[in-house]
Residue frames relative to the residue before (quaternion, step in Angstrom):
aa qw qx qy qz dx dy dz
X 1.0000 0.0000 0.0000 0.0000 0.00 0.00 0.00
X 0.4046 -0.7214 0.5134 0.2285 3.53 -0.85 1.02
X 0.0395 0.7919 -0.6065 0.0586 3.56 -0.97 0.89
X 0.1435 -0.7707 0.6179 0.0611 3.53 -1.07 0.86
X 0.0626 -0.7859 0.6149 0.0198 3.57 -0.92 0.92
X 0.1289 -0.8220 0.5543 0.0220 3.54 -0.34 1.32
X 0.0450 0.7871 -0.6139 0.0406 3.55 -1.17 0.63
X 0.6229 0.6026 -0.3884 0.3130 3.54 -1.33 0.13
X 0.5131 0.6537 -0.4214 0.3630 3.56 1.23 -0.10
X 0.1209 0.7948 -0.5905 0.0713 3.53 -1.32 0.06
X 0.5812 -0.5364 0.4704 0.3915 3.50 -1.37 -0.30
X 0.0636 0.8021 -0.5870 0.0889 3.56 -0.76 1.03
X 0.4865 -0.6550 0.4899 0.3070 3.57 -1.12 0.60
X 0.6350 -0.5018 0.4012 0.4291 3.59 -1.16 0.41
X 0.7593 0.3218 -0.2737 0.4950 3.52 -0.92 0.97
X 0.5801 0.6098 -0.3573 0.4048 3.55 1.27 -0.23
X 0.3822 -0.7156 0.5465 0.2078 3.54 -1.37 0.03
X 0.0202 -0.7521 0.6578 0.0345 3.49 -1.33 0.50
X 0.1856 -0.7456 0.6254 0.1360 3.55 -1.26 0.47
X 0.1910 -0.7866 0.5828 0.0718 3.52 -0.63 1.20
X 0.1373 -0.7700 0.6178 0.0806 3.53 -1.20 0.65
X 0.0879 -0.7700 0.6299 0.0517 3.54 -1.19 0.60
X 0.1886 -0.7554 0.6207 0.0926 3.54 -0.80 1.10
X 0.1893 -0.8072 0.5563 0.0555 3.54 -0.79 1.08
X 0.0714 -0.7875 0.6121 0.0089 3.54 -0.95 0.96
X 0.8182 0.3725 -0.2174 0.3803 3.51 -1.24 0.54
X 0.7464 0.2768 -0.2222 0.5629 3.59 1.22 0.09
X 0.4793 -0.6022 0.5349 0.3485 3.52 -1.31 0.30
X 0.2605 -0.8457 0.4430 0.1441 3.50 0.20 1.33
X 0.6411 0.5870 -0.3504 0.3488 3.58 0.98 -0.76
X 0.7013 0.4177 -0.2917 0.4986 3.60 1.21 -0.15
X 0.6193 0.5709 -0.3221 0.4322 3.57 1.28 0.01
X 0.3990 -0.6160 0.6083 0.3020 3.52 -1.25 0.54
X 0.1490 -0.7958 0.5849 0.0491 3.57 -0.86 1.00
X 0.0452 -0.8248 0.5635 0.0033 3.55 -1.10 0.64
X 0.3083 -0.6965 0.6102 0.2181 3.50 -1.39 0.26
X 0.1606 -0.7646 0.6212 0.0612 3.51 -0.95 1.03
X 0.1671 -0.7611 0.6185 0.1017 3.52 -1.27 0.48
X 0.0743 -0.7620 0.6405 0.0601 3.53 -1.06 0.80
X 0.1489 -0.7945 0.5870 0.0441 3.52 -0.43 1.27
X 0.6715 -0.5052 0.3412 0.4212 3.60 -1.17 0.50
X 0.8525 0.1501 -0.1301 0.4835 3.55 -0.87 1.02
X 0.6921 0.4372 -0.2865 0.4978 3.59 1.22 0.19
X 0.5611 -0.5782 0.4621 0.3705 3.52 -1.30 0.25
X 0.5950 -0.5479 0.4454 0.3840 3.52 -1.24 0.45
X 0.0627 -0.8114 0.5811 0.0057 3.58 -0.85 0.97
X 0.4676 -0.6462 0.5276 0.2923 3.52 -1.22 0.62
X 0.2391 -0.8072 0.5302 0.1007 3.55 -0.50 1.22
X 0.7899 -0.1091 0.1225 0.5908 3.56 0.94 -0.89
X 0.0229 -0.7897 0.6116 0.0420 3.55 -1.20 0.43
X 0.1999 -0.7642 0.6053 0.0985 3.53 -1.28 0.47
X 0.4037 -0.7261 0.5069 0.2299 3.55 -0.84 1.00
X 0.6941 -0.4548 0.3530 0.4322 3.53 -1.32 0.13
X 0.7220 0.4164 -0.2340 0.5006 3.58 1.15 -0.61
X 0.6470 -0.5825 0.3013 0.3889 3.58 1.28 0.17
X 0.4505 0.6658 -0.4713 0.3628 3.59 1.21 0.17
X 0.1717 -0.8216 0.5411 0.0517 3.55 -0.78 1.06
X 0.1038 -0.7610 0.6382 0.0527 3.54 -1.27 0.58
X 0.0724 -0.7985 0.5976 0.0062 3.56 -1.02 0.86
X 0.4652 -0.6016 0.5428 0.3564 3.54 -1.20 0.43
X 0.6841 -0.5447 0.3033 0.3786 3.53 -1.15 0.70
X 0.6855 0.5368 -0.3009 0.3891 3.59 0.88 -0.91
X 0.7450 0.3730 -0.2303 0.5028 3.62 1.16 -0.37
X 0.4136 0.7188 -0.4719 0.2994 3.61 1.22 -0.06
X 0.7988 0.2532 -0.2153 0.5015 3.54 -0.91 0.95
X 0.7251 0.3888 -0.2404 0.5151 3.60 1.24 -0.22
X 0.7628 0.3021 -0.1556 0.5501 3.59 1.04 -0.79
X 0.0570 -0.7769 0.6260 0.0359 3.56 -1.18 0.66
X 0.1938 -0.7668 0.6039 0.0984 3.55 -0.79 1.07
X 0.0477 0.7812 -0.6215 0.0345 3.55 -1.09 0.71
X 0.2056 -0.7835 0.5776 0.1014 3.53 -1.27 0.28
X 0.1261 -0.7364 0.6573 0.0991 3.54 -1.26 0.53
X 0.2651 -0.8120 0.4994 0.1452 3.55 -0.06 1.30
X 0.6173 0.5628 -0.3494 0.4244 3.59 1.02 -0.74
X 0.7337 0.3766 -0.2167 0.5224 3.56 1.09 -0.73
X 0.3405 -0.7454 0.4918 0.2943 3.59 1.30 -0.19
X 0.5186 0.6199 -0.4214 0.4114 3.55 0.89 0.98
X 0.1663 -0.7384 0.6463 0.0976 3.50 -1.28 0.62
X 0.1671 -0.8054 0.5663 0.0523 3.57 -1.01 0.84
X 0.0956 -0.7582 0.6386 0.0904 3.51 -1.29 0.42
X 0.1588 -0.7693 0.6166 0.0535 3.52 -0.53 1.26
X 0.0514 -0.8118 0.5813 -0.0211 3.56 -0.63 1.13
X 0.0462 -0.8060 0.5894 -0.0277 3.54 -0.62 1.19
X 0.8251 0.1906 -0.1532 0.5094 3.55 -1.27 0.40
X 0.0747 0.8459 -0.5219 0.0804 3.54 0.88 0.97
X 0.1805 -0.7761 0.6006 0.0660 3.53 -1.10 0.83
X 0.6898 -0.4948 0.3232 0.4182 3.58 -1.21 0.41
X 0.6542 0.5304 -0.3177 0.4356 3.59 1.06 -0.71
X 0.5854 0.5651 -0.3743 0.4449 3.58 1.27 -0.10
X 0.4428 0.7017 -0.4477 0.3335 3.57 1.27 -0.12
X 0.4280 0.6780 -0.5202 0.2941 3.53 -0.97 0.89
X 0.5175 -0.5736 0.5084 0.3805 3.52 -1.35 -0.17
X 0.2166 -0.7917 0.5660 0.0772 3.54 -0.79 1.10
X 0.0826 -0.7877 0.6103 -0.0142 3.50 -0.98 1.04
X 0.2372 -0.7286 0.6068 0.2115 3.57 -1.13 0.50
X 0.0482 -0.7821 0.6210 -0.0204 3.53 -1.25 0.51
X 0.2902 -0.7162 0.6055 0.1904 3.51 -1.38 0.29
X 0.5236 -0.6042 0.4819 0.3585 3.54 -1.15 0.55
X 0.5221 -0.2020 -0.8282 0.0274 1.54 -2.06 1.41
X 0.5512 -0.6667 0.3943 0.3104 3.55 -0.79 1.09
X 0.8596 0.1398 -0.1324 0.4733 3.52 -1.19 0.82
X 0.4541 0.6826 -0.4640 0.3354 3.60 1.13 0.47
X 0.7122 0.3387 -0.2217 0.5735 3.58 1.30 -0.35
X 0.6414 -0.5000 0.3942 0.4280 3.55 -1.25 0.25
X 0.4694 -0.6578 0.5092 0.2961 3.56 -1.07 0.76
X 0.4884 -0.6189 0.5217 0.3260 3.53 -1.23 0.51
X 0.6899 -0.4668 0.3402 0.4364 3.55 -1.27 -0.17
X 0.3987 -0.7232 0.4699 0.3118 3.55 1.24 -0.35
X 0.2456 -0.7364 0.6041 0.1800 3.52 -1.35 0.13
X 0.3930 -0.7550 0.4862 0.1979 3.56 -0.76 1.09
X 0.0783 -0.7553 0.6500 0.0294 3.53 -0.98 0.97
X 0.0026 -0.7917 0.6099 -0.0344 3.55 -0.75 1.07
X 0.1052 -0.7879 0.6062 0.0244 3.54 -0.71 1.14
X 0.2756 0.7480 -0.5487 0.2520 3.55 -0.43 1.23
X 0.4166 -0.7066 0.5153 0.2482 3.54 -1.14 0.66
């Protein structure tokens, strides 16, 4: 059974940084495209960034240059380094593997950006 355990969220001031981690269970992660989703208050869950099995990354425009996704297949973990955080980055962050939303979502980790 596939399981995702996210951690690393918190309350941070605008301009601050956080590093999220996701531990993955139940799949051979090294062959999967992995991604981070965000669900902000009043909005649908959106794919913020993803990384292919070979390390190719994609980001939505609003986080380019500020967020960095990475992976450690040996540890079965995915990371999201978030710098220069802004209020619009507030939300619950979830990791997932392709095909997206085919497994149960983890509990997510809350990121709140406020002064």
